[in-house]
Backbone as a chain_set.jsonl record, in Angstrom:
{"seq": "XXXXXXXXXXXXXXXXXXXXXXXXXXXXXXXXXXXXXXXXXXXXXXXXXXXXXXXXXXXXXXXXXXXXXXXXXXXXXXXXXXXXXXXXXXXXXXXXXXXXXXXXXXXXXXXXXXX", "coords": {"N": [[11.607, 89.482, 49.651], [12.684, 91.944, 47.498], [13.779, 94.83, 45.936], [13.297, 95.232, 42.399], [12.86, 92.588, 42.013], [10.978, 91.363, 40.309], [11.969, 91.987, 37.725], [14.448, 90.732, 37.643], [13.469, 87.989, 37.884], [12.16, 87.821, 35.513], [14.354, 88.158, 33.708], [15.818, 86.008, 34.456], [13.999, 83.784, 33.692], [14.011, 84.285, 30.692], [16.467, 83.538, 29.907], [16.083, 80.824, 29.859], [15.102, 80.304, 27.182], [17.464, 80.076, 25.809], [19.48, 78.018, 24.059], [21.385, 75.135, 24.903], [23.862, 74.935, 23.975], [24.707, 77.452, 23.686], [25.387, 78.256, 26.242], [27.387, 76.287, 26.935], [30.295, 76.323, 27.0], [30.704, 78.245, 29.149], [29.736, 76.81, 31.204], [31.161, 74.278, 31.03], [33.645, 75.621, 31.965], [32.982, 76.357, 34.527], [32.297, 73.892, 35.657], [34.792, 72.465, 35.409], [36.364, 74.096, 37.072], [35.265, 73.465, 39.486], [36.321, 71.042, 39.888], [34.911, 68.949, 38.838], [35.014, 67.747, 36.423], [34.759, 65.121, 33.934], [33.308, 63.392, 35.648], [30.374, 61.741, 36.977], [28.796, 63.296, 38.593], [29.478, 65.876, 37.554], [28.098, 65.706, 35.081], [25.467, 65.487, 35.814], [24.893, 67.512, 37.503], [24.777, 70.226, 36.439], [22.347, 69.92, 35.025], [20.6, 69.599, 36.989], [20.427, 71.968, 38.222], [19.151, 73.79, 36.588], [17.398, 76.323, 34.814], [14.784, 75.734, 34.573], [14.4, 73.915, 36.914], [14.807, 75.729, 38.818], [12.981, 77.437, 38.653], [10.619, 75.764, 38.936], [11.133, 74.792, 41.609], [11.035, 77.518, 42.969], [8.279, 78.085, 42.552], [7.041, 76.204, 43.972], [7.85, 76.674, 46.546], [6.71, 79.045, 46.961], [4.019, 78.497, 47.202], [3.695, 77.34, 49.508], [1.927, 77.989, 52.506], [2.265, 80.847, 54.398], [1.424, 81.128, 56.788], [1.895, 78.659, 57.795], [4.463, 78.438, 58.148], [4.946, 80.486, 60.018], [3.546, 79.574, 62.157], [5.324, 77.388, 62.882], [7.455, 78.912, 63.771], [6.601, 80.279, 65.768], [6.221, 78.229, 67.596], [8.641, 77.967, 68.279], [10.761, 76.796, 66.713], [13.662, 76.867, 64.995], [15.398, 78.605, 61.937], [16.652, 76.411, 60.446], [15.457, 74.21, 61.362], [12.873, 74.829, 60.672], [12.892, 74.711, 57.93], [13.754, 72.096, 57.314], [11.792, 70.511, 58.539], [9.378, 71.399, 57.824], [9.177, 72.802, 55.557], [10.641, 71.37, 53.478], [9.282, 68.739, 53.4], [6.742, 69.731, 52.455], [7.196, 70.428, 49.956], [7.938, 68.066, 48.619], [6.738, 66.697, 46.398], [7.439, 68.404, 44.2], [10.22, 68.277, 44.241], [10.587, 65.813, 43.631], [9.697, 66.044, 40.962], [11.698, 67.63, 40.007], [13.856, 65.939, 40.199], [13.384, 63.965, 38.411], [12.992, 65.236, 35.93], [15.466, 66.388, 35.705], [16.913, 63.913, 35.597], [15.944, 62.855, 33.221], [16.638, 64.816, 31.358], [19.459, 64.691, 31.554], [19.94, 62.176, 30.555], [19.061, 62.363, 28.13], [21.016, 63.862, 26.864], [23.662, 64.277, 24.553], [25.884, 65.702, 23.689], [26.802, 67.069, 26.066], [27.94, 65.173, 27.88], [29.962, 64.325, 26.017], [31.636, 66.436, 25.703]], "CA": [[11.114, 90.499, 48.754], [13.576, 93.109, 47.209], [13.571, 95.913, 44.811], [13.818, 94.577, 41.231], [12.764, 91.107, 42.015], [10.334, 91.105, 39.161], [12.84, 92.195, 36.533], [15.333, 89.599, 38.035], [12.931, 86.677, 37.529], [11.922, 87.849, 34.028], [15.642, 88.033, 33.089], [16.114, 84.467, 34.546], [13.269, 83.064, 32.698], [14.4, 84.675, 29.423], [17.645, 82.69, 29.65], [15.528, 79.611, 29.634], [15.059, 80.291, 25.85], [18.807, 80.003, 25.135], [19.939, 76.683, 23.719], [22.464, 74.678, 25.93], [24.995, 75.21, 23.204], [25.248, 78.825, 23.976], [26.073, 78.363, 27.527], [28.121, 75.209, 27.289], [31.643, 76.761, 27.429], [30.737, 78.799, 30.509], [29.274, 75.646, 32.14], [32.352, 73.722, 31.229], [34.68, 76.379, 32.778], [32.541, 76.265, 35.937], [32.525, 72.435, 36.012], [36.257, 72.27, 35.439], [36.747, 74.89, 38.255], [34.94, 72.828, 40.713], [36.858, 69.689, 39.781], [33.806, 67.792, 38.286], [35.265, 67.313, 34.724], [34.958, 63.717, 33.776], [32.526, 62.703, 36.595], [29.113, 61.62, 36.9], [28.324, 64.552, 39.036], [29.546, 66.97, 36.65], [27.187, 65.622, 34.011], [24.229, 65.66, 36.245], [24.688, 68.742, 38.254], [24.33, 71.364, 35.526], [20.878, 69.752, 34.464], [19.817, 69.737, 38.221], [20.332, 73.38, 38.532], [18.893, 74.57, 35.483], [16.468, 77.499, 35.023], [13.239, 75.188, 34.901], [14.422, 73.348, 38.032], [14.877, 76.783, 39.783], [11.684, 78.1, 38.725], [9.694, 74.713, 39.639], [11.246, 74.851, 43.198], [10.507, 78.89, 43.493], [6.736, 78.186, 42.6], [6.506, 75.292, 45.1], [8.019, 77.248, 47.992], [5.854, 80.186, 47.147], [2.719, 78.081, 47.458], [3.651, 76.932, 50.851], [1.271, 78.984, 53.16], [3.208, 81.854, 55.185], [0.787, 80.779, 58.445], [2.388, 77.239, 58.373], [5.897, 78.732, 58.528], [4.871, 81.457, 61.147], [3.235, 78.889, 63.345], [6.397, 76.857, 63.476], [8.38, 79.894, 64.367], [5.891, 80.53, 67.082], [6.541, 77.099, 68.363], [10.162, 77.987, 68.843], [11.611, 76.157, 65.804], [14.713, 77.905, 64.136], [15.097, 78.59, 60.519], [16.961, 75.182, 59.755], [14.385, 73.134, 61.798], [11.612, 75.039, 59.794], [13.262, 74.337, 56.617], [13.846, 70.658, 57.306], [10.87, 69.744, 59.096], [7.929, 71.993, 57.358], [9.296, 73.322, 53.922], [10.897, 70.319, 52.363], [8.113, 67.833, 53.191], [5.631, 70.356, 51.899], [7.429, 70.618, 48.355], [8.377, 66.805, 47.976], [6.349, 66.251, 45.049], [8.198, 69.341, 43.429], [11.412, 67.738, 44.487], [10.642, 64.532, 42.723], [9.479, 66.29, 39.423], [12.83, 68.352, 39.332], [14.703, 65.038, 40.146], [12.687, 63.139, 37.266], [13.414, 66.091, 34.75], [17.042, 66.288, 35.595], [17.525, 62.621, 35.138], [15.596, 62.69, 31.885], [17.545, 65.796, 30.76], [20.927, 64.092, 31.529], [19.914, 60.871, 29.974], [18.926, 62.678, 26.727], [22.129, 64.732, 26.402], [24.735, 63.56, 24.054], [26.789, 66.62, 23.623], [27.539, 67.569, 27.18], [28.928, 64.121, 28.337], [31.009, 64.196, 25.08], [32.631, 67.413, 26.09]], "C": [[12.386, 91.601, 48.587], [13.314, 93.786, 46.046], [14.057, 95.155, 43.449], [13.648, 93.031, 40.995], [11.995, 90.502, 40.823], [11.059, 91.058, 37.911], [13.829, 90.993, 36.616], [14.745, 88.267, 37.39], [12.553, 86.731, 36.07], [13.354, 87.67, 33.195], [16.056, 86.443, 33.254], [15.549, 83.68, 33.787], [13.563, 83.34, 31.276], [15.524, 83.814, 28.996], [17.242, 81.343, 29.313], [15.393, 79.247, 28.136], [16.404, 79.955, 25.182], [19.048, 78.414, 25.037], [21.138, 76.215, 24.813], [23.739, 75.014, 25.227], [25.664, 76.678, 23.407], [25.976, 78.989, 25.376], [27.046, 77.319, 27.989], [29.535, 75.609, 27.598], [31.569, 77.268, 28.796], [30.498, 77.675, 31.605], [30.567, 74.692, 32.248], [33.483, 74.327, 32.095], [34.247, 76.137, 34.356], [32.733, 74.894, 36.54], [34.026, 71.923, 36.198], [36.681, 72.914, 36.778], [36.431, 74.309, 39.49], [35.48, 71.395, 40.851], [35.955, 68.595, 39.473], [34.079, 67.409, 37.144], [35.371, 65.755, 34.966], [34.202, 62.831, 35.077], [31.113, 62.655, 36.505], [28.207, 62.828, 37.488], [28.257, 65.739, 38.272], [28.823, 66.831, 35.453], [25.701, 65.958, 34.425], [23.881, 67.031, 36.819], [24.224, 69.926, 37.449], [22.751, 71.188, 35.127], [20.139, 69.899, 35.689], [19.746, 71.211, 38.611], [19.986, 74.305, 37.365], [17.672, 75.522, 35.845], [15.108, 76.847, 35.255], [13.276, 74.543, 36.167], [14.256, 74.606, 39.229], [13.44, 77.324, 39.662], [10.412, 77.026, 39.231], [9.82, 74.944, 41.261], [10.686, 76.349, 43.56], [8.915, 78.667, 43.696], [6.388, 77.341, 43.739], [6.731, 75.925, 46.422], [7.307, 78.585, 48.213], [4.346, 79.851, 47.576], [2.459, 77.57, 48.827], [3.04, 78.128, 51.845], [2.349, 79.649, 54.316], [2.641, 81.426, 56.627], [1.473, 79.579, 58.772], [3.701, 77.55, 58.787], [5.789, 79.535, 59.788], [4.489, 80.7, 62.445], [4.342, 77.911, 63.856], [7.38, 77.681, 64.312], [7.917, 80.244, 65.726], [6.166, 79.473, 68.139], [7.931, 77.021, 68.842], [11.235, 77.215, 67.862], [12.524, 77.334, 65.066], [14.666, 77.642, 62.643], [15.564, 77.042, 59.813], [16.038, 74.143, 60.003], [13.082, 73.46, 60.901], [11.718, 74.418, 58.364], [13.139, 72.85, 56.35], [12.637, 70.055, 57.616], [9.397, 70.165, 58.351], [8.087, 72.283, 55.818], [9.656, 72.181, 53.027], [9.819, 69.408, 52.452], [6.954, 68.512, 52.523], [5.944, 70.296, 50.233], [8.011, 69.211, 47.868], [8.101, 66.482, 46.736], [7.088, 67.114, 43.915], [9.764, 68.799, 43.331], [11.602, 66.491, 43.538], [10.331, 64.869, 41.289], [10.864, 66.845, 38.865], [13.879, 67.122, 39.427], [14.514, 64.244, 38.741], [13.264, 64.049, 36.068], [14.692, 66.119, 34.75], [17.571, 65.126, 35.201], [17.195, 62.562, 33.717], [16.52, 63.725, 30.921], [19.01, 65.308, 30.512], [20.941, 62.952, 30.609], [19.828, 61.26, 28.465], [20.129, 63.578, 26.199], [23.129, 63.861, 25.819], [25.982, 64.314, 24.063], [27.552, 67.017, 24.967], [28.382, 66.417, 27.869], [30.131, 63.978, 27.455], [31.914, 65.09, 25.494], [33.389, 67.212, 27.266]], "O": [[12.968, 92.018, 49.589], [12.61, 93.277, 45.174], [15.119, 94.534, 43.443], [14.136, 92.378, 40.073], [12.251, 89.383, 40.376], [10.817, 90.182, 37.08], [13.976, 90.301, 35.608], [15.357, 87.587, 36.566], [12.631, 85.69, 35.417], [13.381, 87.073, 32.119], [16.53, 85.772, 32.337], [16.202, 82.859, 33.143], [13.28, 82.378, 30.563], [15.569, 83.38, 27.845], [17.943, 80.684, 28.545], [15.533, 78.076, 27.783], [16.398, 79.565, 24.014], [18.771, 77.682, 25.987], [21.711, 77.072, 25.486], [24.689, 75.379, 25.92], [26.86, 76.953, 23.306], [26.951, 79.715, 25.573], [27.512, 77.323, 29.128], [29.961, 75.11, 28.64], [32.327, 76.776, 29.632], [31.028, 77.696, 32.716], [31.0, 74.352, 33.349], [34.165, 73.625, 32.841], [35.039, 75.793, 35.234], [33.211, 74.705, 37.658], [34.35, 71.085, 37.039], [37.344, 72.232, 37.56], [37.116, 74.519, 40.491], [35.147, 70.661, 41.782], [36.2, 67.435, 39.806], [33.293, 66.576, 36.691], [35.92, 65.23, 35.934], [34.583, 61.698, 35.371], [30.583, 63.595, 35.912], [27.158, 63.228, 36.985], [27.295, 66.507, 38.249], [28.85, 67.798, 34.691], [24.885, 66.521, 33.696], [22.796, 67.588, 36.649], [23.26, 70.573, 37.86], [22.018, 72.159, 34.942], [18.993, 70.33, 35.563], [18.865, 71.535, 39.408], [20.483, 75.423, 37.228], [17.081, 75.503, 36.924], [14.332, 77.354, 36.065], [12.176, 74.511, 36.719], [13.693, 74.44, 40.311], [12.825, 77.621, 40.686], [9.41, 77.44, 39.815], [8.88, 75.207, 42.012], [9.86, 76.389, 44.471], [8.334, 78.975, 44.736], [5.475, 77.707, 44.479], [5.928, 75.762, 47.341], [7.257, 79.167, 49.296], [3.597, 80.648, 48.14], [1.333, 77.381, 49.287], [3.687, 79.171, 51.939], [3.117, 78.954, 54.981], [3.427, 81.396, 57.574], [1.694, 79.36, 59.962], [4.135, 76.966, 59.78], [6.592, 79.239, 60.674], [4.918, 81.005, 63.557], [4.375, 77.6, 65.047], [7.985, 77.269, 65.301], [8.674, 80.468, 66.67], [6.317, 79.736, 69.332], [8.339, 76.186, 69.649], [12.406, 77.054, 68.208], [12.126, 78.433, 64.68], [14.058, 76.697, 62.141], [14.97, 76.572, 58.843], [15.763, 73.285, 59.164], [12.352, 72.568, 60.468], [10.838, 73.778, 57.788], [12.548, 72.395, 55.37], [12.351, 69.036, 56.986], [8.444, 69.385, 58.313], [7.214, 72.015, 54.993], [9.078, 72.011, 51.953], [9.296, 69.239, 51.351], [6.141, 67.754, 51.993], [5.053, 70.142, 49.397], [8.548, 69.181, 46.761], [8.951, 66.04, 45.963], [7.322, 66.602, 42.82], [10.399, 68.967, 42.29], [12.593, 66.265, 42.844], [10.658, 64.064, 40.417], [11.233, 66.683, 37.702], [14.855, 67.268, 38.69], [15.496, 63.949, 38.06], [14.014, 63.499, 35.262], [15.206, 65.843, 33.666], [18.595, 65.123, 34.518], [18.096, 62.232, 32.946], [17.017, 63.351, 29.859], [19.628, 65.496, 29.464], [21.933, 62.771, 29.902], [20.43, 60.595, 27.622], [20.08, 63.968, 25.032], [23.484, 62.832, 26.394], [27.043, 63.774, 24.375], [28.76, 67.257, 24.963], [29.457, 66.711, 28.391], [31.201, 63.589, 27.924], [33.054, 64.67, 25.694], [34.237, 68.039, 27.602]]}, "num_chains": 1, "name": "protein.A"}
């Protein structure tokens, strides 16, 4: 929790209304900077970290009960163990949804792989 969290989420979700063509040039610059131009990962990765994927995963992690995480911490697990053993299995359905949506979105794109 931090100050301005609600405003940040609102602005983030407002960007979901922008068509891909608006952010295509900046996405191309970032992809080229990471050395992913003309690779399969360069086509798939921008779709996998889209606003919709971020929102779905945020909602999934918010729905994991705090008591479950606290119980693991009391048992002596560290943050990495808590994330790997408790949080990820709890949201595996959402991970599957994000993977399928990312695949379908990448499959339906013509302009991005062409660029």
